[in-house]
N, C-alpha and C positions, 0 to 999 in steps of 0.2 A: 607662380606658386608651385612649390614642390613639396612632396611628401616623401619622407624618409623614415627608415626604421619601423615600417609597419608590419604587423604580424596578422595574418588572416587566421582566425580561429573559427572553425566549423563545429557547430554543435549538432549531435545526432541523438536520436532516441533508439533504444534497442529493447525488444522484448525477448525475455529469456524464460524458458519453462524448464524447471527443474523439479523433479519428484512431485509432479502434480501441482505445482505453485507457480504462478506467473509473476515475474518481476520486470518492471520497466525501469531502466536507468538511463541517466544522461551520459553522453560520451562528448567530451570536448577534445578534439584531435590535438595531441601535442601537450595537453595541459592536465587533463583529468581522466582516470580510467573508468571503465564501466564497473559499477559496483552491484553486486547482487545483494539486495537488501533483505531478501526473504529471510535468511536466518537471524537477522537483527530485529525482526518484528514478530512477536509472539502473541497468539490468541489462545486463550485458555479459560476454563476447562473446555475441551473439545472431544467428545461430544458434550453438549450443555443443555440445560433446560430453561433456565430463567435469566441468567447473566452470562456475559462474555467480557472477559478482560483483555485488552490490547495494550501491549507494552512495546516500547521502542528504545533500542540501545544506541547511544551516540548520534540521536537525531530526534526531531520533534514531529509529532503526528499533527498534520494540518487539516485532514478531512478523512471521513469514511462514508462508504455507501454499502449497505446490505442489500443483496439482490436475492430473489427467488430463482428457481431453475428456468423459469420463462424469461429471465432477464429484467423483471420488473423490480424497480427500487422499492424496498420496503421501509428502510430507515436510512437517513442521511444527515449528516452534520458537517459543517465547514467552518472555517476561520478559527480552528483550533491551534494551539501552540503548546502541546502537552506532550508528556512522555508516557502517560498511562490514561487509558479510557475505561471506565466502568459502564458497560453498555447493558442497559435492562431490555430484555427480550419480551415484549408485550403479548404473551400468550400465542406466540407463533405456532402454527402447525408443525408437527414433527416432520422432518425432511432435511434435504441437503440444501444449503444456501451458499453464496459466495459473498465475500466482503472485500471491497477495493479500499486500500488504505494508502493514503497519500501522505508522504513525509517530506522533510526538507531535503531529502537526498533522491527520492524517486516514489515510485508506486509499486505496490504489490497486491496481488489477489490471493486470497486464502479460501480454502473450503471450510465451511462450519456446518457441523451436524447438529441438529436440534431434535431431542428425543422427548 
């Protein structure tokens, strides 16, 4: 038995922090570049009080998790396949939170201020 014309593809994950936002992207050596998805994911209004909208450009939102500053998950949803999320914030105390958003391309963490 012989194997010919095989191509080894190595998949890597890389975390990039730009202007206070963390993005995790996939790198497939030789076939796919690292994509910083942070600019393609919008969270607004920010600061907010009662609602947060999350939109994705050229990709689908698969999941999100909202964390407090202690790293405790506050809200989480998985198995989405949408380009926009309307997130109700259930009377959360004022403060700084982090939201991890997973898309079909990668993952991004954004800061959310609730007042």
